[in-house]
C-alpha positions in Angstrom: -6.0 -3.4 -14.9 -4.4 -0.2 -13.3 -4.1 0.2 -9.9 -3.7 4.2 -9.0 -2.1 5.9 -5.9 -4.2 7.0 -3.9 -3.4 11.0 -4.9 -4.1 9.9 -8.4 -6.8 8.0 -7.6 -8.2 11.2 -5.8 -7.5 13.3 -9.1 -9.2 10.9 -11.2 -12.5 10.6 -9.0 -12.8 14.0 -9.5 -12.9 14.0 -13.7 -16.7 14.1 -14.6 -18.5 11.3 -16.4 -18.6 11.7 -19.7 -15.8 14.3 -20.6 -13.0 14.9 -22.7 -9.6 15.1 -20.2 -6.4 16.9 -20.8 -3.9 15.6 -18.4 -0.9 17.9 -18.6 2.0 16.8 -16.5 0.9 13.2 -17.0 4.1 11.4 -16.6 3.4 7.7 -17.2 -0.4 8.3 -18.5 -2.1 6.0 -15.6 -4.6 8.7 -14.9 -5.8 9.1 -18.6 -5.8 5.1 -19.5 -7.4 4.2 -15.8 -10.0 6.6 -17.0 -11.0 5.6 -20.0 -11.1 1.6 -19.5 -13.3 2.4 -16.7 -15.4 4.0 -19.3 -15.5 7.3 -17.4 -14.5 9.7 -20.4 -14.9 9.4 -23.9 -11.5 10.7 -25.0 -8.1 12.1 -23.7 -5.3 13.9 -24.7 -2.1 13.2 -22.1 0.8 16.2 -22.3 4.0 16.5 -20.8 7.2 18.9 -21.2 9.6 16.0 -21.2 10.2 13.4 -24.0 11.3 10.2 -21.5 7.4 10.5 -19.9 5.9 11.0 -22.4 7.6 8.2 -24.1 6.2 6.1 -21.0 2.8 7.4 -21.3 2.5 6.1 -25.5 3.9 2.9 -24.4 1.1 1.9 -21.9 -1.5 4.0 -24.1 -0.5 1.1 -26.7 -0.4 -1.5 -24.1 -4.0 -1.4 -23.5 -4.8 -0.7 -27.0 -6.2 2.7 -26.5 -4.7 4.6 -28.8 -7.8 5.8 -31.0 -9.0 7.2 -27.6 -6.0 8.7 -25.8 -3.6 11.1 -27.8 -0.1 11.9 -26.5 1.6 15.3 -27.1 4.7 16.9 -26.0 3.3 20.3 -24.7 4.8 22.8 -22.3 1.4 23.5 -20.3 -1.7 23.4 -22.6 0.0 25.4 -25.2 -0.5 22.0 -27.7 -3.9 21.4 -26.4 -7.0 22.8 -28.7 -10.1 24.2 -27.0 -11.7 21.4 -28.3 -9.9 18.6 -27.1 -11.1 18.9 -23.3 -13.7 19.5 -21.2 -11.5 18.9 -17.8 -8.2 19.5 -17.3 -6.3 17.6 -14.9 -2.7 19.1 -13.8 -0.8 17.5 -11.3 2.6 16.5 -9.8 3.8 20.3 -10.1 4.2 23.0 -8.2 1.2 25.6 -7.2 3.7 28.6 -8.7 4.0 26.6 -12.1 0.3 25.3 -12.1 -0.5 29.4 -11.8 1.0 30.0 -15.0 0.1 27.3 -17.5 -3.5 28.6 -16.1 -2.7 31.9 -16.8 -1.3 31.4 -20.4 -4.7 29.5 -21.3 -7.6 31.7 -22.6 -9.9 29.1 -22.1 -9.7 28.5 -18.9 -12.3 29.8 -17.5 -14.9 27.6 -19.4 -13.2 24.3 -18.5 -13.4 22.2 -15.0 -10.3 22.3 -13.2 -8.6 19.3 -11.6 -5.0 20.4 -9.3 -2.7 18.5 -7.3 0.5 21.2 -6.3 3.1 19.5 -4.9 4.6 22.6 -2.9 2.8 25.6 -2.3 -0.5 25.0 -3.1 -1.4 28.5 -1.8 -0.5 30.2 -4.7 -2.4 27.4 -6.7 -5.5 29.0 -4.7 -4.6 32.3 -5.3 -5.0 32.3 -8.7 -8.5 30.4 -8.7 -9.3 32.8 -6.1 -8.0 36.2 -8.0 -9.2 35.0 -11.4 -13.1 34.3 -10.7 -13.0 30.3 -9.8 -14.9 28.8 -7.2 -13.0 25.8 -5.5 -15.7 22.9 -5.4 -13.6 20.3 -2.8 -10.2 21.0 -1.5 -9.0 17.4 0.3 -5.5 17.0 1.8 -4.3 13.1 0.9 -1.6 10.9 3.2 0.0 8.9 0.4 2.7 6.9 1.4 4.2 8.8 4.2 3.5 12.5 2.3 0.6 14.8 2.2 -1.1 16.0 -0.6 -3.4 19.0 -1.5 -6.4 17.9 -4.3 -8.7 20.4 -5.3 -11.5 21.3 -8.1 -12.4 24.4 -9.6 -15.0 25.6 -12.0 -15.0 29.7 -13.2 -17.8 31.4 -11.6 -16.9 35.0 -11.8 -16.8 35.6 -7.9 -13.3 36.7 -7.2 -12.7 35.5 -3.1 -10.4 38.5 -0.7 -7.0 36.1 -1.2 -6.0 36.4 2.1 -3.6 34.3 4.1 -6.8 32.0 5.2 -7.9 31.5 1.6 -5.4 31.0 0.2 -3.2 28.2 2.4 -6.8 27.1 3.8 -9.3 27.2 1.0 -12.6 25.1 1.0 -11.2 22.6 3.5 -13.5 21.3 6.1 -11.5 17.9 6.3 -8.9 18.6 9.4 -8.5 14.7 10.1 -5.1 14.9 8.7 -3.7 16.9 11.6 -0.1 16.2 11.0 -0.6 17.8 7.4 -1.8 20.9 9.9 1.2 20.4 11.9 3.8 20.3 9.2 1.9 23.9 7.6 2.4 25.4 11.2 6.2 24.8 11.5 6.4 26.3 8.0 4.6 29.4 9.0 6.8 29.9 11.9 9.8 29.4 10.1 8.8 32.5 7.8 7.4 34.3 10.3 11.0 34.4 11.4 12.1 36.5 8.4 9.4 38.8 9.1 6.0 37.4 7.2 3.4 37.9 9.7 0.9 34.8 10.0 -0.8 35.6 13.1 -4.7 35.4 12.3 -3.9 31.9 9.8 -2.0 29.8 12.9 -4.6 31.3 15.3 -7.6 29.8 12.6 -5.3 26.3 12.1 -5.1 25.8 16.0 -8.8 26.7 16.6 -9.7 24.6 13.6 -7.3 21.6 15.1 -9.3 22.1 18.3 -12.3 21.9 17.0 -12.0 18.7 15.4 -10.6 16.7 18.1 
């Protein structure tokens, strides 16, 4: 049985029961195999831009006898995924700027439920969502093996959110218990300020939230 890391388990938990999944940047394919075996999803397309990881994914799918339910495809983002193949789109393990680029090239993104795990610059993923009429449903910080990860899901509502620094960096986060993540974020922002950026309001907001949450 597949056992997911805490990061991937959090991503998997936001995939809707009964949906068809597109896993972009699938790597070894753990999430679609896990969700199929758990009976959560009806089918999946596992996509990666590199043949090496995709070959590992194919091997895992065959090993678990799931060739009828999971299609493995070499694809740059969602380019080779048909609109009717997926209800939920998972994009994990890449930077926020690349995630925004992938979604920006997808003409049907607004029709899907999105689960995003930007490994760097989550503020750029949030900015794209807000500027394109999506609402973030859940927005969490996950501690896993000494690293901290953003995981969020979103759906299109047509409501556009002002993309100031507070919105982009903090999004809909309501659990500030992973204080080390926010301490590291504070250090990052203060270093950016040495180059001329002004994050005064955001830094004050982070300090306020950490104080309010003990």
